C-alpha positions in Angstrom: -6.1 -12.4 -13.5 -7.5 -12.1 -17.3 -11.2 -10.4 -17.8 -13.3 -13.0 -16.7 -15.5 -11.4 -13.1 -14.4 -15.0 -11.9 -10.3 -14.6 -11.0 -10.4 -17.7 -9.7 -8.1 -19.3 -12.6 -6.2 -22.4 -12.2 -2.6 -21.7 -12.0 0.2 -22.3 -14.3 2.6 -24.5 -14.0 5.6 -22.8 -13.1 3.6 -21.6 -10.1 2.4 -25.3 -8.6 1.6 -24.2 -5.2 -0.8 -21.6 -3.3 2.7 -20.6 -1.6 4.8 -20.3 -5.1 1.8 -18.1 -6.4 1.7 -15.4 -3.7 5.9 -15.6 -3.5 5.9 -14.7 -7.4 3.3 -12.1 -7.0 5.3 -10.6 -4.0 8.6 -10.5 -5.6 6.9 -9.6 -9.1 5.8 -5.8 -7.7 9.1 -5.1 -7.1 7.9 -3.5 -4.2 9.6 -2.1 -1.3 7.8 -4.3 1.2 9.7 -7.0 -0.7 12.9 -5.8 0.9 11.7 -5.7 4.4 10.3 -9.5 4.5 13.3 -10.9 3.9 14.7 -10.5 7.0 11.1 -12.0 8.9 11.4 -15.4 10.0 9.4 -18.1 7.9 6.1 -18.2 8.8 5.5 -14.5 9.8 7.3 -14.4 6.8 5.0 -16.8 4.4 2.1 -14.6 6.3 2.8 -11.0 5.6 3.7 -12.7 1.4 0.5 -13.9 1.6 -1.4 -11.1 2.8 0.8 -9.0 0.4 -0.1 -10.6 -2.9 -3.6 -10.8 -1.8 -3.4 -6.5 -1.3 -1.6 -6.7 -5.0 -4.6 -8.5 -6.7 -7.1 -6.8 -5.7 -5.1 -3.6 -6.4 -4.2 -4.5 -9.6 -8.3 -5.0 -10.5 -8.5 -1.1 -10.5 -5.7 -0.6 -12.2 -5.9 -2.9 -15.1 -9.2 -3.5 -15.6 -10.4 -0.7 -17.5 -14.0 -1.1 -17.9 -15.4 0.1 -14.4 -17.8 -2.4 -14.8 -16.1 -5.4 -15.2 -13.6 -3.8 -11.8 -16.3 -3.9 -9.5 -17.7 -7.7 -10.9 -14.2 -8.9 -9.6 -14.4 -6.8 -6.4 -17.8 -8.5 -5.3 -16.3 -11.9 -6.7 -13.4 -10.6 -4.3 -16.2 -9.9 -1.4 -17.3 -13.8 -2.4 -14.2 -14.9 -1.8 -13.0 -13.6 1.1 -16.4 -14.9 2.8 -16.3 -18.0 1.6 -12.4 -18.3 2.7 -13.4 -17.6 6.2 -16.1 -20.6 6.0 -12.9 -22.8 5.5 -13.4 -23.2 1.8 -10.7 -20.9 -0.3 -10.7 -21.3 -3.9 -7.9 -18.4 -5.0 -4.4 -19.7 -4.5 -4.3 -16.1 -2.4 -6.7 -17.0 -0.2 -5.5 -20.5 -0.1 -1.9 -19.3 0.7 -3.1 -16.9 3.3 -6.3 -17.7 5.5 -3.5 -20.9 6.9 -1.9 -18.0 8.7 -5.4 -16.0 9.9 -5.6 -17.6 13.4 -2.4 -17.3 14.3 -1.8 -13.6 13.3 -5.0 -12.4 14.2 -6.4 -11.4 10.5 -10.1 -10.7 10.5 -12.6 -11.1 7.6 -12.9 -7.3 8.3 -9.9 -6.5 7.2 -9.7 -7.8 3.8 -13.2 -6.1 3.1 -11.9 -3.0 4.2 -8.6 -3.3 1.9 -11.5 -3.8 -1.0 -13.9 -1.6 -0.1 -11.0 1.1 -0.4 -10.1 -0.7 -3.6 -13.6 0.3 -4.6 -13.6 3.7 -3.9 -11.0 4.1 -6.9 -13.5 3.1 -8.9 -15.9 5.0 -7.7 -14.2 8.4 -7.0 -11.1 10.4 -8.7 -11.3 13.4 -6.4 -11.2 13.8 -2.9 -13.1 17.5 -1.4 -10.9 17.9 1.7 -8.0 15.9 3.4 -10.4 14.2 6.0 -11.7 12.3 2.8 -8.5 11.2 1.2 -7.5 10.4 4.7 -10.9 7.5 5.1 -9.3 6.2 2.1 -6.1 6.1 3.1 -7.2 4.3 6.3 -9.0 1.7 4.1 -5.8 0.9 1.3 -3.0 1.5 3.6 -4.1 1.7 7.8 -5.6 -1.7 8.0 -3.1 -3.0 5.5 -0.7 -1.5 8.4 -2.8 -2.9 11.6 -2.7 -6.3 9.9 1.1 -6.4 9.0 1.8 -5.3 12.5 -0.6 -8.0 13.7 2.1 -10.5 11.7 5.8 -8.7 12.5 4.9 -9.6 17.0 3.0 -6.9 17.6 2.3 -6.8 21.9 1.0 -4.1 22.6 -2.5 -2.6 22.0 -0.7 0.5 21.2 1.0 -0.3 18.2 -2.2 -0.3 16.1 -2.2 3.6 16.0 1.6 3.7 14.9 0.6 0.9 12.1 -2.6 3.2 11.0 -0.5 6.8 11.0 3.2 4.5 9.2 0.9 3.3 6.8 -0.6 7.3 5.9 2.9 8.3 6.3 2.9 5.4 3.0 0.1 6.3 1.3 1.0 10.3 1.4 4.3 9.1 0.0 2.7 7.4 -2.8 0.3 9.7 -3.7 2.8 12.3 -4.4 4.9 9.8 -6.0 2.6 8.9 -8.5 0.5 12.1 -9.4 1.5 11.9 -13.0 0.3 8.5 -13.2 -2.5 8.7 -11.3 -3.9 11.7 -13.3 -3.5 10.1 -16.8 -5.9 7.0 -15.3 -7.9 9.9 -14.5 -7.8 10.5 -10.5 -5.9 13.4 -8.6 -5.8 12.5 -4.5 -4.9 16.1 -4.0 -7.6 17.3 -2.2 -9.4 19.5 -4.1 -9.5 22.9 -1.3 -5.7 22.4 -1.2 -5.5 22.8 -5.0 -7.9 25.1 -4.7 -5.1 27.2 -2.1 -2.7 26.7 -4.1 -4.4 27.9 -7.5 -3.3 24.8 -9.1 -6.1 23.8 -11.5 -6.6 20.3 -12.1 -6.1 20.1 -16.3 -2.8 21.8 -15.1 -1.6 18.4 -13.9 -3.4 16.7 -16.4 -1.4 18.6 -18.8 1.7 17.7 -17.1 2.0 21.7 -16.5 4.6 22.7 -13.7 4.9 25.8 -11.6 5.8 28.0 -8.5 1.9 27.0 -7.5 2.6 23.0 -8.2 5.8 23.4 -7.0 4.0 24.6 -3.0 1.2 22.5 -3.1 3.5 19.7 -3.3 6.1 20.6 -0.6 2.7 21.4 0.9 1.6 17.4 0.7 5.2 16.4 1.1 5.4 18.2 4.6 2.2 16.6 5.9 4.0 12.9 5.0 6.7 13.7 7.0 4.5 15.1 10.2 2.8 11.3 9.3 6.3 9.7 9.8 7.3 11.7 12.9 4.0 11.2 14.2 4.0 7.6 13.9 8.0 7.0 15.2 6.8 8.5 18.4 3.2 6.7 18.5 5.8 3.4 18.5 5.9 1.2 21.8 9.5 0.5 23.2 7.8 -3.0 23.7 7.1 -3.3 19.9 10.2 -1.7 18.6 12.2 -5.2 17.7 9.4 -6.9 16.9 7.8 -3.9 14.2 11.9 -3.7 12.3 9.7 -5.0 8.7 7.4 -1.5 9.3 10.7 0.6 10.2 12.0 -1.0 7.5 9.9 0.2 5.1 9.5 4.1 6.7 13.5 3.8 6.3 12.9 3.2 2.4 9.5 5.4 1.6 10.8 8.4 3.2 14.0 8.2 1.4 12.0 8.2 -1.8 10.2 11.2 -0.5 13.4 12.9 0.0 14.4 11.9 -3.4 11.6 13.1 -4.5 11.8 16.8 -2.9 15.7 16.7 -4.1 14.0 16.9 -7.6 12.1 19.8 -7.0 8.8 17.4 -7.3 9.4 16.0 -11.3 6.3 14.0 -10.0 4.2 14.8 -13.5 6.6 12.9 -16.1 8.8 10.4 -14.5 8.1 8.3 -11.2 10.9 8.7 -8.8 11.9 4.5 -7.9 15.3 3.2 -5.5 16.9 0.8 -7.1 16.7 -3.2 -5.3 20.3 -3.1 -4.3 19.9 0.8 -2.2 16.6 -0.7 -0.8 18.3 -4.3 0.1 21.1 -1.5 1.8 18.2 0.6 3.7 16.4 -2.1 5.0 19.5 -4.2 6.3 21.0 -1.4 8.0 17.8 -0.6 9.8 18.1 -5.2 10.8 21.5 -4.8 12.2 22.0 -1.4 12.7 17.9 -0.3 14.2 18.4 2.9 12.0 17.8 4.7 9.5 
């Protein structure tokens, strides 16, 4: 999107339909999510691609717009666009691509507004006092995303929603660990303040990229909690939905492998961003699809 507060720009010629727009948006992100979508049947793949593109659009507002008032105006525009779309008049290509799937997969207005609300928290809050506060943020930007994804993948059991929220939390905690250095450069530290204090790590040490045994111990504490969330999520997934939820399990395999890589590198997250190659992501996704295991 440009710097306008109204991002309902016309499509470039290379993206002549809403479906092509969201496909390009999802593929360009290079995200682990994209690899999990590849194995879905076409209608479900179209729905999750459109939903993922929506999440990217809203998230990009916070990450790419440097003037907070402009970013707030854009998020307000998106709130209006969501309301308009559910009233039958979507104007943005992402919403035009998503709305045909909303009723089929139980995608509700509240889900999309929650994601926008989570992104608004990024504009208004750069620190979290404790894990309970951080968990609320994670619920909006990751738990709700997991809930919608589980519905699109073919959830049949109510308990799968609890699994999806816990897995979303695990993903977000992994992202927070991976992005500590990048986020600090943007003025945000998602590690809870009371946990920084517990390990005697000062915020300025993170922003100045100063490693210490204290920092490594803090990050190990974060990683152990993320691993617990993965274990708890997998234990919560009802057997009846395991096959349908394979895309989420693929993402769990990719994200947990990433977390283990970060641990192996001894948490060098202040000056580098650890990532897996596309081939390795595809292999992990295929292994889960074909063999049903990590």
